[in-house]
C-alpha positions as CSV (number, residue, x, y, z in Angstrom):
1,M,8.8,71.3,-36.9
2,S,11.7,70.3,-39.0
3,S,11.9,67.4,-41.4
4,V,14.0,65.5,-38.9
5,E,11.2,65.7,-36.3
6,N,8.6,64.6,-38.8
7,R,10.6,61.4,-39.4
8,G,10.5,60.6,-35.7
9,I,14.2,61.2,-34.8
10,T,14.6,63.2,-31.6
11,F,17.1,64.0,-28.9
12,D,16.6,63.2,-25.3
13,E,17.7,65.3,-22.3
14,L,21.2,63.8,-22.5
15,F,21.3,64.7,-26.2
16,R,21.2,61.1,-27.3
17,I,19.5,60.3,-30.6
18,R,16.1,58.7,-30.2
19,V,14.0,57.2,-33.0
20,L,10.9,57.2,-30.8
21,D,9.4,60.2,-29.3
22,P,9.9,60.5,-25.5
23,D,6.3,59.4,-24.6
24,K,6.5,56.3,-26.7
25,Y,10.0,55.5,-25.4
26,S,8.7,55.9,-21.8
27,Q,5.7,53.6,-22.6
28,T,8.1,51.1,-24.1
29,E,10.3,51.1,-21.1
30,N,7.3,50.7,-18.8
31,L,6.1,47.8,-21.0
32,K,9.6,46.3,-20.8
33,E,9.6,46.5,-17.0
34,E,6.0,45.1,-16.8
35,C,7.1,42.2,-19.1
36,S,10.1,41.5,-16.9
37,A,7.9,41.6,-13.8
38,F,5.4,39.3,-15.5
39,T,8.1,36.9,-16.6
40,E,9.4,36.8,-13.0
41,N,5.9,36.1,-11.8
42,I,5.5,33.3,-14.3
43,Q,8.8,31.8,-13.2
44,T,7.7,32.1,-9.6
45,L,4.4,30.4,-10.5
46,S,6.2,27.7,-12.4
47,T,8.5,27.0,-9.4
48,T,5.5,27.0,-7.1
49,V,3.6,24.6,-9.4
50,K,6.6,22.3,-9.7
51,T,7.0,22.2,-5.9
52,L,3.2,21.5,-5.6
53,I,3.4,18.8,-8.3
54,D,6.4,17.2,-6.5
55,A,4.5,17.2,-3.2
56,V,1.4,15.7,-4.8
57,D,3.5,13.1,-6.5
58,G,5.2,12.2,-3.2
59,Q,1.8,11.9,-1.5
60,A,0.5,9.8,-4.4
61,E,3.4,7.5,-4.0
62,R,2.9,7.2,-0.3
63,I,-0.8,6.5,-0.8
64,E,0.0,3.8,-3.4
65,N,2.4,2.2,-1.0
66,E,-0.2,2.3,1.8
67,K,-2.8,0.8,-0.6
68,L,-0.4,-2.0,-1.5
69,R,0.3,-2.6,2.2
70,A,-3.4,-2.6,3.0
71,V,-4.2,-5.0,0.2
72,G,-1.3,-7.3,1.4
73,T,-2.6,-7.2,5.0
74,C,-6.1,-7.9,3.8
75,N,-4.9,-10.9,1.7
76,Q,-2.9,-12.1,4.7
77,A,-5.9,-11.9,7.0
78,T,-8.0,-13.7,4.4
79,S,-5.4,-16.4,4.0
80,E,-5.1,-16.7,7.8
81,V,-8.8,-17.4,8.1
82,E,-8.5,-20.1,5.4
83,V,-5.4,-21.6,7.2
84,R,-7.2,-21.7,10.5
85,K,-10.2,-23.4,8.9
86,R,-8.0,-26.0,7.2
87,K,-6.0,-26.6,10.5
88,K,-9.3,-26.9,12.4
89,K,-10.5,-29.6,9.9
90,E,-7.1,-31.4,10.2
91,L,-7.4,-31.4,14.0
92,Q,-11.0,-32.6,13.9
93,A,-9.9,-35.4,11.6
94,I,-7.1,-36.4,14.1
95,V,-9.6,-36.3,17.0
96,A,-12.0,-38.5,15.1
97,E,-9.2,-41.0,14.3
98,K,-8.1,-41.0,18.0
99,K,-11.7,-41.6,19.1
100,E,-12.0,-44.5,16.6
101,E,-8.7,-45.9,18.0
102,I,-9.9,-45.5,21.6
103,E,-13.2,-47.3,20.7
104,R,-11.2,-50.1,18.9
105,L,-8.8,-50.4,21.9
106,N,-11.8,-50.5,24.3
107,V,-13.4,-53.3,22.3
108,Q,-10.1,-55.2,22.3
109,Y,-9.7,-54.6,26.0
110,E,-13.2,-55.9,26.7
111,S,-12.5,-58.9,24.5
112,L,-9.2,-59.6,26.3
113,L,-11.0,-59.3,29.7
114,K,-13.6,-61.8,28.6
115,V,-10.8,-64.2,27.4
116,Q,-9.0,-63.7,30.7
117,Q,-12.1,-64.4,32.7
118,E,-12.8,-67.5,30.6
119,Q,-9.2,-68.7,31.1
120,E,-9.3,-68.1,34.8
121,L,-12.6,-70.0,35.0
122,L,-11.1,-72.8,33.0
123,I,-8.0,-72.9,35.3
124,A,-10.3,-72.9,38.3
125,K,-12.3,-75.9,36.9
126,I,-9.1,-77.8,36.1
127,S,-7.7,-77.1,39.6
128,D,-11.0,-78.2,41.2
129,S,-11.1,-81.4,39.2
130,N,-7.5,-82.3,40.0
131,M,-8.1,-82.0,43.6
């Protein structure tokens, strides 16, 4: 071996100067290719993960919208029950008022009938006494 070979300087088959011996150069090239492949795999994984995250975020947004819609519907149903109860009470109060009015009108009618009968009786007595 010459002193040049001891220092690690060699020539390849195309007579280019190499600092590394051919085995180490070959290993370095293999490592470079593996690193490139690994980097591509990482980029593919990153793209896939981003796509997955976007899909999950989209689903989460749709789920939140559906939750809000469900809560709104539930609140609407609850308020509808309360509205119906209030309306029922209002209608019951109106019915009670109308019943009281009917009762009052019936009493007034009975009183007027009694007055009418008394007046007719009085008219009959007056007519009989004039004759």
